[in-house]
N, C-alpha and C positions, 0 to 999 in steps of 0.2 A: 364192463363191457371188456373183459379182456376177450384175447383173439389168437388161438396157433392157424400157423401157415403149413401146411404140405405141398411137395413137387413131386412129383414125380421124374426122373433122367431116365432116359436112352439117349447115348449121342448127342447132348448137346450144348458142346461145350461152345460155339460160337456164338452162343446166348446168354449162358446160364447166367454172366457177370452180370451183364445188363440186371437182368431179373434181381437176384438177390443186392445188386447194390440199388435195388429201389423199393426193395424191403425194409435197408438200413436205413432207408431217408424220411417212413411214415410216420404221422404227427402222430398217431398211435401207435406205439411199436407192437408187432404180435410179441408175446408171451417167449413162442415155444416155434423154432423154424424145424421142420423135419426133411430131409431130403431120402428118398428112398433110390437107389440108382440099380438102373435094372441090366447089369451088368454091359455096362457102359465100352465100346470099345476103343472111343477118343481121350480126349484129358480132360472131360466134365468132372472126373474126383479131383483131379489137379484144381479148378475152376473153384468149386465147392472150397478147396481147401485153404484157396488165397482168403479168400472174403471174410470180411471183417467181420461177420453175423455170425452166433454163437450154434454151429448149427447140428443138430443131432440125425449124423448121416447113418443110413442101413443102407450094405452090399450087399446085390443079390447075387451067388456066384451062374445065374441062368437069368434070364430073359423070362419074368412068371409072369406078364401083363400089367396095363395099368390097375385092373381093380382088385391086384391080389398083394400088388406094391400101395396102395392109397390105403389099406384095410391095415394095414401093417405100421404104415404112417399116422392113423386113426388111433389104434390102440396107445399107440406113445405120444397123444395128445391130453389135452384133462381139460381149456378152457370151454367157457362156455357159446364161444363164437369161433369156430374152423375157416378157414378161408383153402379152396383144391385152386391151385395154381400152376400153369405151365408153365416151364421152363424158356420160354421164348415170349412169356409176359412182362409184359415194365409196368407199373403200377405210377399212378401220379402222386405226391405227398399224402393227400389227402383222402386219396381211395378204399384204406381201412378206416378211418375214422370213420367215416360220410357212410359209408355202406351200414356198418355196425349200429350205429346209433339210429340208423332209417330204420333198420331191420329191429331194431328194439324195442323204436315206437310202433310200428305197425305190427311187434308182435307176429313175425312171419314165422318160417320154417326156415325161408328161403331169399338169398336175394343176390339179382346181377346190378353190377354197374354197366356202362354204358362205351364197350368195346371197340377201338378203332385201330383198324391193321396197321402197323408198324413197319421195317424197315430196316435190311443192315445185323450186323453185330450188336448195334447199341436200342436197335429197336425203338428210330426213329419212327415220330408219328405220322403218318398216313392221311389221305384226304376220301379215303372209304368207309363204310363200317364194314366192322369183322363182327359185332352182334348185339343188339339191343334185344338181348332175353329169346329163350326159345320160348317156340313157336310151334303148332302143330295143325296135323291137316287130316282131316275123314280119310283118308288114306293109310294112314297109319305112319307117315311121316312126319316125322319133328326137320324144324328148319332154324336155323338162326335169323331172328329177325333183320333184316337192311340188307345181311351180308352181299359184300363186295359194289354196295351202293353210295352213292353222295347221300351226307343227313339229310333227311328230312324232319318238319316241324315236329311229326307225330314221336320221331325216334328220341326224342330232346326234354318226354316230358314221362314224368313218374307212370307208372301204370304198373296193374296186374298181368304178369306172364305166368304160363305152364309150368318154365321151369328156368335156369339159371347156363347157362354154358359155361361144359365143364374148365374151359380155358380161365375163369377166373369167379370163380362160384365159393358164395359165403352160407354157410350149414349152421343151423343152432343144432349143437348136440344134444339136445335134448328128443330133437325132433330125426335124428339120424339111430339115435337110441329104440325109438320107437318102432322103425321101420326096418331093423336091422337082424337080418337071420340068423338061426343061432351060430353060436361060435363068434359073434361081432363083424357078420359080414356084411356088411352098410351097401357096399360094392360089390351085384352078383358077380362072384369068379369065373361063374360057366362063362360070361363074356367075351374076357378076355380083357379085351379094349374094343372101342367102337360101342356107341349109343346106353353105354353104361349108366351118362347121366338122364338119358332120356326116362331107360328105366328107375332110378332111385327118382327123378321128378316125380312121375306118374303115379310111384307109391308113395309118397309123400304128399301128394294130392288128395291117393284115397284116401287117409287119414284125419284131411280136414286140412294140412300146413301148406299156407297158400305159398308165391313168390313174388319178392317183389321186383321192380325193374327201377333203378333208381341213379339217373342219368349223371346227377352232381360226380357219381363216382367215376373216375375214369380209368380206362387202361389201354393197352396199345398192343396189339398180337400178331406175333408173324403166320401162324399159323402154317404147317407143316402144309397142309392136302384142303384145299378150300372147296367149299362149298358149290360152287360155280368151275372146278374143275376135275368130280371125283370118276372121269373117266378116266384120269392119268391117272391115277397109283397105283400103290404098286400092286399085284395082284395077292399078295397075303390081307390089304388093309381092305379089297374087294371084296373080296371071302369071307374075310368076319364083316364088315359089313352086312355082305346077304345073308349069311347067317341070321345074325344078332338082329337084325330085324324081324324074324320069326318070335324068336325067343321072346322081344320085346311085346312082340301081342300074346302072347300063350303066357308070359309072366303076368298079366298088366289087363289083360283085354276082356270083360265080362259077356254075357248074352245083350242085355241094353245097347254098351258099344259096337258089338255086334250089328244090332240091330237099326240103328241112331246111323250108323256109316256104313249100308251096305248101298248101290253097290262098288261103293269109291276105292274098299279096299280091298275086294275080289279084283277088282280092274289092276288095280295095283302089282294084284298077287300074279296075275297071270302076265303084267307086262316084267317083273323081275324073273320067273320064271325062265319066260322066250327069252329073255337078255343072256339067259345062262345056258340056255340048250340054242345060239346060234353065235351073237357079236361078241359074248364075254364067256367062253364054255371055260375059260381058266375057275371060275366060281361055282360050275355046277357042283363039285364037291360041296360046298359049300351047304345044298340043300340038304345031302344026305346027313350029314354033320348037324342040322337043325332036326331032322323030325329023328333021329337016333335020341338025341336029347328033348322031345316034345311031351311023351311023361313027366319029369322031372319036372322041365317050367310050367307045365299046367298041375301039381303038384302045388306048387310053390305061388301059380296063379289064387287056386281055391285057399292059401294061407292068407294073403294077401287081401281078398276078398272078406273070408271071416273077419278079418279088422279092422275095413273100413268104416267111417264114421260117415261120410257122403254118398251121396245119392248118387248110383250109378247112371243115370238119368242124364244129373246135373252134369254130372264128370263127365260127359257126352259129349255136349256142347262145348268144349273147350275146342273141339275138334269138328267142330261144322262151320260153314263163311258166315262168320259174321264173330266168331265167340273165339279169336284166337287170340286179344289181347280185353281188356277192361280195363274203365278208366277207375282212376286209385279209389274214387268213393265209391264205386261199387264193392261189393261182396265179392 
């Protein structure tokens, strides 16, 4: 039942201490903790060195993006389970034990606990949900269920969800090995950062690996850019978000998805392109970047389709109204 943990850091000195402290208090101690620093300019490495945990620290001289850093971390881990953890996320003491036990029992490829919003450098719990699992819509968008809202009963019950938020996502190593691209590229490095967790979730679903939402595992996430505040994000973040929206679909959506989800994805495309041409012109280069990568991502999409184990029709039902989540007893 062993689990490793990896953390990708980029100027997170303020909250990293609380994140590492929570790992040191786990009732199921991680077998290895890998921390990859993406050329931080603050005291992140000093905070890491002061931790009581035996960290495997990797230092990148430049910011290579979350995906490249995460893949490097995964190459340094070997346990049957691995947790991707953000450096602004604090876990309850039994988080890892409860989530790993539930994931093993249900035979899933990934799992998500209930994440609540956190505040301050010590990541004190708030009263709003951060993520009750990843869900998707016919427009091709993906959401953290319940983000920014007070807890509802349905978000405190176990369920099948489309994927796990990358803030604290547990993955079965065997599942990651199945969907990895050549060279052990689990997270698609073309994405650099943002939406890479949705891409991985889609690839896992196509291989028949389900994702379990298990609310007994609680975590607390500060989240720098909140979904309800996306327009306030930096120009760089918005550009990556726009570009990766198209990469996500070209890598994963087949003709069945396009047919089932029409015209919602087309209407969303029109809205995104219109916004780039008017109110968010700084994201306009993202459209050209995406188009330049179109052939490459379509090749990856063909590779993913060739290895699929579930029907494209069934997979598309996750995106349709009423299909966002399923009761635990449902397949």
